[in-house]
C-alpha positions as CSV (number, residue, x, y, z in Angstrom):
1,M,-21.7,252.9,-44.8
2,K,-20.0,253.5,-48.1
3,R,-17.2,251.1,-49.0
4,A,-15.3,249.5,-51.9
5,Y,-16.9,246.3,-53.3
6,Q,-15.4,243.3,-55.0
7,A,-16.6,241.4,-58.0
8,T,-16.9,238.2,-56.0
9,E,-19.8,239.8,-54.1
10,F,-21.7,240.1,-57.3
11,L,-20.6,236.9,-59.1
12,P,-24.1,235.3,-59.1
13,A,-25.6,238.4,-60.6
14,I,-22.8,238.7,-63.1
15,K,-23.4,235.1,-64.2
16,E,-27.1,235.8,-64.5
17,V,-26.6,238.8,-66.9
18,A,-24.0,236.9,-68.8
19,K,-26.8,234.9,-70.4
20,K,-28.6,238.0,-71.6
21,P,-27.9,241.1,-73.7
22,L,-26.1,243.7,-71.6
23,T,-28.7,246.4,-71.8
24,K,-29.5,249.2,-69.4
25,E,-32.5,247.1,-68.3
26,Q,-30.1,244.4,-67.2
27,L,-27.3,246.4,-65.7
28,L,-29.1,249.5,-64.3
29,H,-31.0,247.0,-62.1
30,P,-31.6,246.6,-58.4
31,R,-29.2,243.6,-58.4
32,F,-26.3,246.1,-58.9
33,L,-27.7,249.2,-57.2
34,L,-25.4,250.4,-54.4
35,D,-27.0,253.7,-53.4
36,K,-29.8,256.1,-54.4
37,E,-30.8,259.6,-53.6
38,K,-33.8,261.1,-55.5
39,E,-32.9,260.7,-59.2
40,L,-29.3,260.0,-58.5
41,E,-28.3,256.3,-58.6
42,I,-25.0,254.5,-58.1
43,Y,-24.4,251.0,-59.5
44,Y,-21.7,248.5,-59.1
45,A,-19.4,247.8,-62.0
46,P,-16.2,245.7,-61.8
47,F,-13.6,248.5,-61.6
48,D,-12.0,246.9,-58.6
49,Y,-8.4,246.5,-59.9
50,I,-5.8,248.9,-58.4
51,N,-2.3,249.0,-59.9
52,N,-0.2,249.9,-56.9
53,Q,3.0,250.2,-58.9
54,A,1.7,252.9,-61.3
55,Q,3.6,256.1,-61.8
56,I,0.7,257.9,-63.6
57,M,-2.9,258.2,-62.3
58,I,-5.5,259.5,-64.7
59,V,-8.7,260.4,-63.0
60,G,-12.1,260.8,-64.7
61,I,-15.4,261.7,-63.2
62,T,-17.2,258.3,-63.2
63,P,-17.6,255.4,-65.6
64,G,-20.4,256.2,-68.0
65,W,-22.9,253.7,-69.4
66,T,-20.5,252.6,-72.3
67,Q,-17.6,252.0,-69.8
68,M,-20.0,250.2,-67.5
69,R,-21.1,247.8,-70.3
70,L,-17.5,247.3,-71.5
71,S,-16.4,246.4,-67.9
72,Y,-19.1,243.7,-67.7
73,E,-18.2,242.4,-71.2
74,A,-14.5,242.1,-70.1
75,V,-15.3,240.1,-67.0
76,I,-17.9,237.9,-68.7
77,Q,-15.6,237.1,-71.6
78,A,-12.8,236.2,-69.2
79,L,-15.1,233.8,-67.4
80,E,-16.3,232.2,-70.7
81,N,-12.7,231.7,-71.7
82,G,-11.9,229.8,-68.6
83,K,-10.0,232.6,-66.9
84,S,-10.5,233.6,-63.3
85,L,-12.7,236.4,-62.1
86,E,-9.6,238.2,-60.9
87,D,-8.1,238.1,-64.4
88,G,-11.3,239.5,-65.9
89,V,-11.4,242.4,-63.4
90,K,-7.7,243.2,-64.1
91,H,-8.5,243.4,-67.8
92,V,-11.4,245.8,-67.3
93,K,-9.2,248.9,-66.9
94,Q,-7.4,248.2,-70.2
95,H,-10.6,247.4,-72.0
96,A,-12.9,250.1,-70.8
97,S,-10.9,253.1,-69.4
98,F,-11.3,256.2,-71.5
99,A,-12.0,254.1,-74.6
100,G,-12.5,255.5,-78.1
101,S,-11.6,259.0,-79.3
102,M,-11.3,260.2,-75.8
103,R,-8.2,258.1,-75.4
104,T,-6.8,259.4,-78.6
105,H,-7.2,263.0,-77.6
106,L,-5.8,262.3,-74.1
107,T,-2.6,260.5,-75.3
108,S,-2.0,263.2,-77.9
109,M,-2.0,265.9,-75.2
110,L,0.3,263.9,-72.9
111,D,2.7,263.2,-75.8
112,E,2.9,267.0,-76.3
113,L,3.9,267.3,-72.6
114,G,6.8,265.0,-73.3
115,L,5.5,262.4,-70.8
116,P,6.9,259.4,-72.7
117,A,10.5,260.6,-72.3
118,Y,10.1,260.8,-68.5
119,L,8.6,257.3,-68.4
120,G,11.1,255.8,-70.9
121,I,8.5,254.8,-73.4
122,Q,7.8,255.6,-77.1
123,T,4.3,257.0,-76.8
124,T,1.7,257.7,-74.2
125,A,-0.7,255.4,-76.1
126,S,1.3,252.4,-74.9
127,L,0.2,253.1,-71.3
128,F,-3.1,251.4,-72.4
129,G,-1.1,248.5,-73.9
130,E,2.3,247.0,-73.3
131,D,3.3,249.7,-70.8
132,R,0.1,249.6,-68.8
133,A,2.1,248.7,-65.6
134,L,3.0,252.4,-65.4
135,L,-0.7,253.6,-65.5
136,H,-3.6,253.5,-63.1
137,P,-6.7,254.9,-64.8
138,C,-9.6,255.5,-62.4
139,S,-12.5,257.7,-61.6
140,M,-13.2,260.1,-58.8
141,L,-16.4,258.2,-58.4
142,R,-15.4,254.5,-58.9
143,Y,-18.8,253.2,-59.6
144,P,-21.1,254.4,-62.4
145,V,-23.3,257.3,-61.3
146,F,-26.5,258.2,-63.2
147,I,-29.1,260.9,-63.0
148,S,-32.5,259.7,-64.3
149,Q,-30.5,256.8,-65.9
150,K,-28.3,259.4,-67.9
151,N,-24.6,259.6,-67.4
152,Y,-23.6,261.9,-64.5
153,T,-21.4,264.7,-65.9
154,G,-20.0,266.1,-62.6
155,H,-22.6,268.8,-62.3
156,N,-26.2,269.2,-60.9
157,P,-25.2,268.3,-58.3
158,S,-21.5,269.1,-58.2
159,M,-19.4,266.5,-56.5
160,I,-18.1,269.0,-53.9
161,R,-21.6,270.0,-52.9
162,S,-23.2,266.6,-52.8
163,D,-22.9,264.8,-49.4
164,I,-23.7,261.4,-50.9
165,L,-21.1,261.7,-53.7
166,M,-18.4,263.1,-51.3
167,E,-19.0,260.1,-49.0
168,W,-18.4,257.7,-51.9
169,I,-15.2,259.7,-52.9
170,T,-13.9,259.6,-49.4
171,A,-14.7,255.9,-49.1
172,T,-13.2,254.7,-52.4
173,F,-11.1,257.3,-54.2
174,L,-9.0,258.5,-51.3
175,P,-7.9,255.0,-50.2
176,E,-7.2,254.2,-53.9
177,L,-5.0,257.3,-54.3
178,R,-3.0,256.5,-51.1
179,S,-2.6,252.9,-52.3
180,V,-1.1,253.9,-55.6
181,H,0.9,257.0,-54.5
182,P,1.6,258.1,-58.1
183,T,4.3,260.4,-59.3
184,L,1.8,262.4,-61.4
185,I,-2.0,262.8,-61.1
186,I,-4.0,264.0,-64.1
187,P,-7.5,265.0,-63.3
188,L,-9.7,265.2,-66.5
189,G,-11.8,268.3,-66.7
190,K,-12.9,271.0,-64.3
191,A,-15.2,269.0,-62.2
192,V,-12.5,266.5,-61.2
193,S,-9.9,269.2,-60.9
194,D,-12.0,271.3,-58.6
195,T,-12.9,268.3,-56.4
196,L,-9.2,267.1,-56.3
197,F,-8.1,270.6,-55.3
198,E,-10.7,270.7,-52.5
199,L,-9.6,267.3,-51.3
200,S,-6.0,268.4,-51.3
201,K,-6.8,271.1,-48.7
202,V,-7.9,268.6,-46.2
203,H,-6.1,265.4,-47.1
204,A,-2.4,264.6,-47.7
205,I,-2.4,265.1,-51.4
206,D,0.7,266.6,-53.1
207,E,-0.7,269.6,-55.1
208,Q,2.5,269.8,-57.1
209,A,1.8,266.3,-58.5
210,C,-1.6,267.3,-59.7
211,L,-2.2,268.8,-63.2
212,F,-5.1,271.0,-62.1
213,G,-6.9,272.6,-65.0
214,F,-6.1,269.8,-67.4
215,P,-8.9,269.7,-70.0
216,H,-11.4,266.8,-70.4
217,P,-10.4,265.0,-73.6
218,S,-14.0,264.2,-74.7
219,G,-14.8,265.2,-78.2
220,A,-17.8,267.1,-76.7
221,N,-15.3,269.5,-75.1
222,G,-14.8,271.9,-77.9
223,H,-12.6,274.1,-75.8
224,R,-10.0,271.4,-74.9
225,H,-7.4,272.7,-77.4
226,K,-7.6,276.2,-76.0
227,Q,-7.7,275.0,-72.4
228,F,-4.6,272.8,-73.0
229,Q,-2.6,275.6,-74.6
230,E,-3.5,278.0,-71.9
231,G,-2.3,275.6,-69.2
232,K,0.5,274.0,-71.1
233,A,3.4,276.0,-69.5
234,G,2.2,275.1,-66.0
235,F,1.6,271.4,-67.0
236,L,5.1,271.2,-68.4
237,E,6.6,272.6,-65.2
238,K,4.7,270.2,-63.0
239,V,5.6,267.2,-65.1
240,H,9.3,268.1,-65.0
241,R,9.3,268.8,-61.3
242,S,7.4,265.6,-60.5
243,F,9.9,263.4,-62.3
244,S,13.0,265.4,-61.2
245,T,12.5,265.1,-57.4
């Protein structure tokens, strides 16, 4: 049965890899393997923390290899600095979520939607810093998913058409969403948007709070500017409505 896991369950394994370089050989290893179907593998990474007070929920597909490595780095560094495992897990989201240029592109688009004014902050970028209490970044698939040890991109198989992936989404993402109950949900890219839309047909998800069609902010998405401009009017309307009710 699929379920959410806690870092405490993997503490001995985390301490073991802390003494070694955090390579794929060490992390994409049976010690962290949660599930497997043909070439598809799902591994544990410490993305346990849920910010129940968040107003904004940004949803990616799944942590990629870089995010996975950064998440372990954050936990290991916390332990080495004498902090608790819980502190380390809490820091993971800030350290690893949508890191790099993706975060820059994302915050630029959200600034253009006027989101900071609704939240009473100066810039969306501060959601990953001093105003992080307002944000819950997460993934449709909480744990890193790989196909032949390459990052899963939401396709081949699609999340909607994969029984194993939908089981994980139902077991982890839906309870996470209900726990946070955000004012605004921002799905990143078509794969997440389509999956969230399908979930909203069956489960109690407010479609008016979801920015369906929001582009994935990855630099690899060369169409993100066009996609954003095409959907901007609808995004603005939903943002306004979400914070005005």
